[in-house]
C-alpha positions as CSV (number, residue, x, y, z in Angstrom):
1,X,103.0,124.0,105.8
2,X,100.9,124.1,102.8
3,X,101.5,122.8,99.2
4,X,99.3,123.6,96.2
5,X,100.0,120.9,93.7
6,X,98.8,121.6,90.1
7,X,99.0,118.8,87.7
8,X,98.3,116.3,90.6
9,X,96.5,113.3,88.7
10,X,99.5,111.6,87.6
11,X,103.1,111.2,87.5
12,X,105.7,114.0,88.8
13,X,103.0,115.5,90.3
14,X,101.5,112.8,91.7
15,X,104.5,111.4,93.3
16,X,105.4,114.7,94.7
17,X,102.2,115.1,96.3
18,X,102.9,111.8,98.3
19,X,106.2,113.0,99.5
20,X,105.2,116.2,100.6
21,X,101.9,114.3,102.1
22,X,104.3,111.8,104.1
23,X,106.7,114.8,105.2
24,X,103.5,116.6,107.5
25,X,102.7,119.1,104.7
26,X,99.0,119.5,103.8
27,X,98.5,119.4,100.3
28,X,96.5,120.5,97.7
29,X,95.6,118.5,94.8
30,X,94.6,120.6,91.2
31,X,93.6,118.8,88.0
32,X,91.1,118.5,85.3
33,X,90.4,114.5,86.2
34,X,88.4,114.5,89.2
35,X,88.4,110.2,89.9
36,X,92.4,110.2,89.7
37,X,92.8,113.1,92.3
38,X,90.1,111.4,94.5
39,X,92.1,108.2,94.1
40,X,95.4,109.8,95.2
41,X,93.8,111.4,98.2
42,X,92.4,108.2,98.8
43,X,95.9,106.9,98.8
44,X,96.8,109.4,101.2
45,X,94.1,109.1,103.9
46,X,95.0,105.9,103.7
47,X,98.2,105.7,105.0
48,X,97.3,108.2,107.8
49,X,98.7,111.1,106.5
50,X,97.1,114.7,106.3
51,X,94.2,114.3,103.2
52,X,94.4,116.4,100.5
53,X,92.3,119.3,99.5
54,X,90.8,118.4,95.9
55,X,90.1,121.1,93.7
56,X,88.5,119.7,90.2
57,X,89.1,122.8,87.5
58,X,90.8,123.6,84.0
59,X,93.5,126.3,85.1
60,X,93.5,127.3,81.0
61,X,90.0,128.0,81.4
62,X,88.8,131.5,82.3
63,X,88.8,132.4,85.9
64,X,89.6,129.1,86.7
65,X,92.8,130.9,89.3
66,X,90.0,133.0,90.6
67,X,87.9,130.1,91.5
68,X,91.0,128.0,93.1
69,X,92.7,130.9,94.7
70,X,89.1,131.5,96.5
71,X,88.6,127.8,97.5
72,X,92.2,127.6,98.5
73,X,91.9,130.8,101.1
74,X,88.7,129.7,102.5
75,X,89.9,126.5,103.1
76,X,93.5,126.5,103.9
77,X,93.8,130.4,104.6
78,X,97.2,130.1,101.7
79,X,100.0,128.5,100.5
80,X,103.5,128.6,101.9
81,X,104.8,126.1,98.3
82,X,103.2,126.5,95.0
83,X,104.4,123.5,92.8
84,X,103.7,124.5,89.0
85,X,103.0,121.1,87.3
86,X,101.2,122.1,84.3
87,X,102.1,121.1,80.9
88,X,102.5,118.8,77.4
89,X,104.5,117.6,75.3
90,X,103.6,119.3,71.1
91,X,105.0,119.0,68.5
92,X,104.8,121.6,65.9
93,X,105.4,122.6,62.2
94,X,106.7,125.7,60.9
95,X,102.9,126.0,59.7
96,X,101.6,125.7,62.9
97,X,98.4,128.1,63.1
98,X,97.9,130.6,65.7
99,X,95.5,129.4,67.7
100,X,97.8,125.9,68.9
101,X,100.6,128.4,69.8
102,X,98.3,130.6,72.3
103,X,97.1,127.1,73.3
104,X,100.6,125.7,74.3
105,X,101.3,129.2,75.5
106,X,98.4,129.4,77.9
107,X,99.3,125.8,79.3
108,X,102.7,125.7,79.5
109,X,103.3,129.6,80.5
110,X,100.8,132.0,81.0
111,X,98.8,129.0,83.4
112,X,101.6,129.3,85.6
113,X,102.2,132.6,85.5
114,X,98.7,133.5,86.8
115,X,98.8,130.9,89.9
116,X,101.8,132.1,91.0
117,X,100.3,135.7,91.2
118,X,96.8,134.5,92.9
119,X,99.5,133.4,95.7
120,X,102.3,135.1,95.8
121,X,100.9,138.0,97.7
122,X,101.1,135.7,100.7
123,X,104.3,134.5,100.6
124,X,104.9,137.8,100.8
125,X,104.0,139.0,103.3
126,X,104.5,135.7,105.3
127,X,108.1,136.5,104.4
128,X,108.8,132.7,103.3
129,X,107.5,130.5,100.4
130,X,108.6,128.4,97.6
131,X,107.7,128.4,93.8
132,X,109.2,125.6,92.0
133,X,107.9,125.4,88.3
134,X,108.3,122.2,85.9
135,X,110.0,122.8,82.7
136,X,111.6,121.2,79.8
137,X,114.7,120.5,77.6
138,X,116.6,123.4,76.4
139,X,118.0,121.3,73.7
140,X,114.9,121.4,71.1
141,X,115.5,119.1,68.2
142,X,112.3,120.0,66.4
143,X,109.8,122.8,66.5
144,X,108.0,122.6,69.9
145,X,105.4,124.4,71.4
146,X,105.6,122.9,75.0
147,X,109.6,123.8,74.4
148,X,109.5,127.4,73.3
149,X,106.8,128.1,75.8
150,X,108.4,126.5,78.9
151,X,111.2,128.3,77.7
152,X,109.6,131.7,78.5
153,X,108.6,130.0,82.1
154,X,112.5,129.7,82.7
155,X,113.1,133.2,82.1
156,X,109.9,134.6,84.0
157,X,110.9,132.8,87.2
158,X,114.6,133.9,87.0
159,X,113.2,137.4,86.4
160,X,110.4,137.0,89.6
161,X,113.8,135.0,92.1
162,X,115.6,138.7,92.0
163,X,112.1,140.3,93.5
164,X,111.2,138.2,95.6
165,X,114.2,136.5,97.5
166,X,114.6,139.2,99.9
167,X,111.3,138.9,101.2
168,X,111.8,134.9,101.9
169,X,110.2,133.5,98.9
170,X,112.9,130.7,96.8
171,X,112.0,130.5,92.8
172,X,113.6,127.7,91.4
173,X,112.8,125.4,87.6
174,X,113.3,121.8,87.6
175,X,113.6,120.1,84.4
176,X,113.0,116.5,84.0
177,X,115.0,114.3,81.4
178,X,112.7,111.5,79.9
179,X,110.9,110.6,82.8
180,X,108.6,107.1,82.9
181,X,105.4,109.0,83.5
182,X,102.1,108.2,81.6
183,X,102.5,111.1,79.3
184,X,106.1,109.6,78.5
185,X,104.7,106.4,77.9
186,X,101.7,106.4,75.9
187,X,102.4,109.5,73.8
188,X,106.1,110.0,73.5
189,X,107.7,106.1,73.6
190,X,105.2,104.9,71.0
191,X,105.9,107.8,68.6
192,X,109.6,108.3,68.7
193,X,111.2,105.0,70.3
194,X,108.4,102.0,70.1
195,X,110.4,99.0,71.0
196,X,112.4,98.0,73.6
197,X,115.4,97.8,71.6
198,X,114.8,101.7,70.0
199,X,114.7,102.1,74.0
200,X,117.7,100.6,74.8
201,X,119.5,102.0,72.0
202,X,118.6,105.4,73.0
203,X,119.7,104.9,76.4
204,X,123.4,103.6,75.1
205,X,123.7,106.6,73.1
206,X,122.3,109.6,75.2
207,X,122.0,108.9,78.9
208,X,124.7,108.3,81.1
209,X,123.0,106.6,83.7
210,X,122.0,103.8,81.8
211,X,117.8,103.8,82.3
212,X,115.2,106.4,82.3
213,X,114.1,108.4,85.1
214,X,111.2,107.8,87.8
215,X,108.6,110.4,88.8
216,X,110.5,110.3,92.1
217,X,113.7,111.4,91.0
218,X,111.8,114.8,90.6
219,X,109.5,114.3,93.6
220,X,112.8,114.2,95.7
221,X,114.4,117.5,94.2
222,X,110.8,119.5,94.7
223,X,110.7,118.1,98.0
224,X,114.4,119.5,99.3
225,X,113.8,122.5,97.7
226,X,110.9,122.9,99.7
227,X,112.7,123.0,102.6
228,X,114.4,125.1,105.1
229,X,117.6,123.2,103.5
230,X,117.3,124.9,100.6
231,X,116.4,128.7,101.8
232,X,119.7,129.8,99.6
233,X,119.0,128.6,96.5
234,X,116.6,130.6,94.0
235,X,117.0,131.7,90.6
236,X,118.2,127.9,89.5
237,X,117.3,125.6,86.8
238,X,118.3,122.3,88.3
239,X,117.7,118.9,86.0
240,X,117.5,115.7,86.8
241,X,118.2,114.1,83.3
242,X,120.7,111.3,84.2
243,X,123.0,113.1,82.4
244,X,121.1,113.7,79.4
245,X,122.0,117.0,78.5
246,X,125.4,117.6,77.0
247,X,125.8,121.5,77.6
248,X,127.5,123.1,80.5
């Protein structure tokens, strides 16, 4: 089995790559930061697992999807598991210019959609595939370019799941809660809950599990959704948030 993981250089993408490699999957890691990707590839190879194919590219740029597709097909012949892990938190205001909105949708919606379209035909031909999209909380309390565009991704994935299920391809969304990734640690925490006391108050008020998530929490679910055991699960949005979401 072959898995392409976008945004693989850190956080959930990195942890997912390691877990899939441990399970014997041939991994293809895509991202912009070559040093981080190469370090991940070395770590996997040093453990005796199948070394990843490293693809350095910015998937929001013109012709990038075509370049990635050409390289992957030439070296691996296709993809069985596609993990759409692109995304970045973007707080907007009601006066945010169109260019920022366009950039958010390009990163969080258009790039995953195009990447899926690049590799879906092979899955349909082989009558097997797994497409997993990382999304964001639906409980928006601010105007957010990322939450809005990730919402579009959820709706698109649901529609796609109904079209391809008969061909053995499942499409699901995984929605992390507050997970201790570099983005959360370096960007979100300093702006929203910079002190340990702030974080403890948030946990006590919002997270029934009493602690923040780790990237492995999502990676474990993604790995299960890739497995044959999850073949009858499709069109779902699964939350990995310690009980943060209040709605049913």
